C-alpha positions as CSV (number, residue, x, y, z in Angstrom):
1,X,-8.9,-24.8,-5.1
2,X,-9.3,-21.2,-4.8
3,X,-6.3,-19.2,-5.8
4,X,-3.9,-18.7,-2.9
5,X,-3.7,-15.0,-3.1
6,X,-7.7,-14.9,-2.7
7,X,-7.6,-16.7,0.7
8,X,-5.3,-14.5,2.7
9,X,-6.8,-13.9,6.3
10,X,-9.2,-11.2,6.5
11,X,-9.9,-10.5,2.9
12,X,-13.3,-12.2,2.3
13,X,-16.0,-14.7,3.3
14,X,-16.0,-18.4,2.4
15,X,-17.3,-19.2,-1.5
16,X,-18.0,-22.8,-2.8
17,X,-14.7,-23.1,-4.3
18,X,-12.9,-23.0,-1.1
19,X,-14.3,-26.1,0.0
20,X,-11.7,-28.0,-2.5
21,X,-9.0,-27.0,-0.4
22,X,-10.4,-27.7,3.0
23,X,-9.3,-31.3,4.3
24,X,-10.3,-31.6,7.8
25,X,-13.6,-29.8,8.1
26,X,-16.7,-30.5,5.7
27,X,-19.1,-27.8,4.8
28,X,-21.9,-29.3,6.9
29,X,-19.8,-29.3,10.0
30,X,-18.9,-25.8,9.7
31,X,-22.5,-24.8,8.8
32,X,-23.6,-26.6,12.1
33,X,-21.4,-24.3,14.0
34,X,-22.5,-21.1,12.5
35,X,-25.5,-18.9,13.2
36,X,-28.4,-19.8,10.8
37,X,-25.9,-22.3,9.2
38,X,-24.3,-19.4,7.0
39,X,-20.9,-20.7,6.6
40,X,-20.2,-18.0,3.9
41,X,-19.8,-15.4,6.8
42,X,-16.6,-17.2,8.0
43,X,-13.5,-15.6,6.9
44,X,-11.9,-17.8,4.0
45,X,-8.2,-17.3,5.0
46,X,-8.8,-18.1,8.8
47,X,-10.6,-21.5,8.0
48,X,-7.9,-22.4,5.8
49,X,-5.6,-21.4,8.9
50,X,-7.7,-23.5,11.2
51,X,-7.7,-26.4,8.6
52,X,-3.9,-26.3,8.5
53,X,-3.5,-26.3,12.3
54,X,-6.0,-29.3,12.5
55,X,-4.0,-31.1,9.9
56,X,-0.5,-30.6,11.8
57,X,-2.4,-32.0,14.9
58,X,-3.9,-35.2,13.3
59,X,-1.9,-36.3,10.6
60,X,1.3,-38.3,10.0
61,X,2.8,-41.2,11.6
62,X,3.2,-39.2,14.9
63,X,-0.4,-38.2,15.6
64,X,-0.4,-35.5,18.2
65,X,-4.2,-35.3,18.8
66,X,-6.7,-37.9,17.5
67,X,-9.5,-35.6,16.7
68,X,-10.2,-31.8,16.5
69,X,-14.0,-30.9,16.5
70,X,-16.1,-27.5,16.8
71,X,-17.4,-27.1,20.4
72,X,-21.2,-27.5,20.4
73,X,-21.8,-24.1,22.0
74,X,-25.0,-22.2,21.4
75,X,-26.4,-18.8,21.9
76,X,-27.8,-18.7,25.4
77,X,-30.5,-16.0,25.3
78,X,-32.7,-13.9,22.9
79,X,-34.6,-14.6,19.7
80,X,-31.5,-16.7,18.4
81,X,-31.1,-18.9,21.9
82,X,-30.2,-22.5,20.7
83,X,-28.5,-21.4,17.6
84,X,-24.7,-22.5,17.1
85,X,-21.8,-20.0,18.4
86,X,-18.8,-22.0,17.9
87,X,-17.5,-20.1,14.7
88,X,-19.5,-16.8,13.8
89,X,-22.6,-15.0,14.8
90,X,-24.0,-11.6,14.2
91,X,-23.1,-8.9,16.7
92,X,-27.0,-8.7,17.3
93,X,-27.0,-12.1,18.8
94,X,-24.9,-11.1,21.8
95,X,-23.5,-14.6,21.8
96,X,-20.1,-13.2,22.7
97,X,-18.2,-10.3,24.0
98,X,-19.0,-7.0,22.0
99,X,-15.5,-7.0,20.4
100,X,-15.4,-10.7,19.5
101,X,-13.8,-11.9,16.6
102,X,-16.6,-14.4,16.0
103,X,-18.7,-11.7,14.7
104,X,-18.8,-10.8,10.9
105,X,-19.4,-7.3,9.7
106,X,-19.6,-7.5,6.2
107,X,-20.3,-3.8,5.5
108,X,-16.7,-3.2,7.1
109,X,-15.4,-6.2,5.2
110,X,-14.8,-8.3,8.2
111,X,-15.6,-11.9,8.4
112,X,-15.7,-14.5,11.3
113,X,-12.4,-15.0,12.3
114,X,-12.7,-16.9,15.6
115,X,-13.2,-20.7,16.1
116,X,-14.0,-22.5,19.3
117,X,-12.4,-26.0,19.2
118,X,-12.8,-29.2,21.2
119,X,-10.0,-31.8,21.9
120,X,-9.8,-35.2,23.7
121,X,-9.4,-34.3,27.5
122,X,-5.9,-35.9,27.4
123,X,-4.6,-33.9,24.5
124,X,-5.5,-30.2,25.8
125,X,-1.9,-29.5,26.9
126,X,-0.7,-30.6,23.5
127,X,-3.5,-28.7,21.7
128,X,-2.8,-25.4,23.5
129,X,1.1,-25.5,23.2
130,X,0.6,-26.1,19.5
131,X,-1.8,-23.3,19.1
132,X,0.1,-20.9,20.9
133,X,3.0,-21.6,18.6
134,X,1.2,-21.5,15.4
135,X,1.9,-18.3,13.5
136,X,-1.6,-17.6,12.1
137,X,-3.3,-17.4,15.6
138,X,-3.2,-14.1,17.2
139,X,-5.2,-15.1,20.2
140,X,-5.7,-18.4,22.2
141,X,-8.1,-18.9,25.0
142,X,-8.2,-22.3,27.1
143,X,-11.2,-23.7,28.3
144,X,-10.4,-26.7,30.4
145,X,-13.7,-27.1,32.0
146,X,-15.9,-27.0,28.9
147,X,-18.3,-29.9,28.5
148,X,-18.3,-32.5,27.0
149,X,-14.7,-31.9,26.4
150,X,-12.2,-29.1,26.8
151,X,-11.2,-26.7,24.2
152,X,-9.4,-23.6,22.7
153,X,-10.8,-20.4,21.3
154,X,-8.4,-19.8,18.4
155,X,-8.6,-16.6,16.4
156,X,-6.6,-14.9,13.5
157,X,-6.6,-11.4,14.8
158,X,-3.2,-9.8,14.1
159,X,-0.7,-10.5,16.6
160,X,0.2,-7.5,19.0
161,X,-2.9,-5.8,18.0
162,X,-4.1,-5.1,21.5
163,X,-4.2,-6.1,25.2
164,X,-0.8,-7.9,25.8
165,X,1.4,-5.8,23.8
166,X,3.3,-5.2,20.6
167,X,4.5,-8.7,19.1
168,X,2.3,-10.7,21.7
169,X,-0.4,-13.1,21.2
170,X,-3.3,-12.5,23.5
171,X,-3.7,-15.4,25.9
172,X,-6.1,-16.3,28.5
173,X,-8.0,-19.2,30.3
174,X,-11.1,-19.6,32.2
175,X,-11.1,-21.5,35.6
176,X,-13.7,-23.6,37.2
177,X,-15.5,-20.9,38.5
178,X,-15.9,-18.9,35.3
179,X,-13.3,-16.4,36.0
180,X,-11.1,-15.2,33.1
181,X,-7.3,-14.6,33.6
182,X,-4.8,-13.5,31.2
183,X,-1.9,-15.8,30.8
184,X,0.7,-12.7,31.5
185,X,2.2,-13.1,35.1
186,X,4.1,-16.1,36.8
187,X,1.0,-16.7,39.0
188,X,-1.3,-17.0,36.0
189,X,0.8,-19.5,34.3
190,X,1.5,-21.7,37.5
191,X,-2.1,-21.9,38.0
192,X,-3.0,-22.6,34.5
193,X,-0.3,-25.3,34.0
194,X,-1.5,-27.0,37.4
195,X,-5.0,-27.3,35.9
196,X,-3.6,-28.7,32.6
197,X,-1.7,-31.3,34.7
198,X,-4.7,-32.9,36.1
199,X,-7.0,-32.2,33.0
200,X,-6.0,-35.4,31.5
C-alpha cells in the first residue's frame, strides 16, 4: 500500500502502488469511468475516500447497500462524445460545468475529485444519508431519475468552500424535469424527501 501521508486528498494523481490499498473498485472499473481510460488523472486521496465510503455501505453483517458502481455516464457532444464522464474528464471535453470537480488540471496540481455513483433504487435514501454524513465529502448531489439506476455525485472539495456557506457541504438534487435545486430551504427538503419516499 502507498504511504498514508502520500494519499491525502488533493495532493496527487493515482499511481500503480495505490491499487494495493483500494478494496472495492478495480483498476479497470475506474479506467472505464475516465476519459481515455486515464485513471492516473484521478486524485488518489479522493478515490481512497470513495473506497472507504463504499466499504462502509457494503461490508459487515448489516449491509446497508448491496452494490456501489460508477454511473455509466458519457460525454454527450464534441470530439469526445461517447467517452466516459463518471469520474474525470479534461475541461476541454465540456462534459460538466466549467467549475466541475470532475476535471483534472495537472499544471495546477489538481486531480479529478468527483465521482458519479449508482445504487439500487431501493437504497438511494440510505446512500444519500450516509454520503451527507461522510466527513470526506464536501458536496453531494442526488439524482433520483438517473437511468438505469439512481445515484449520487460525491466530491471531496473542502467543506464550506463556496455556495452554501462556511462549515456547510454543498447539497443539491435534480428533479424529473431536469431542474437543479440546492437543498437549502424547507421546501427544497420537503420536495426532495417526497421523491426519495417513492423512489424505492
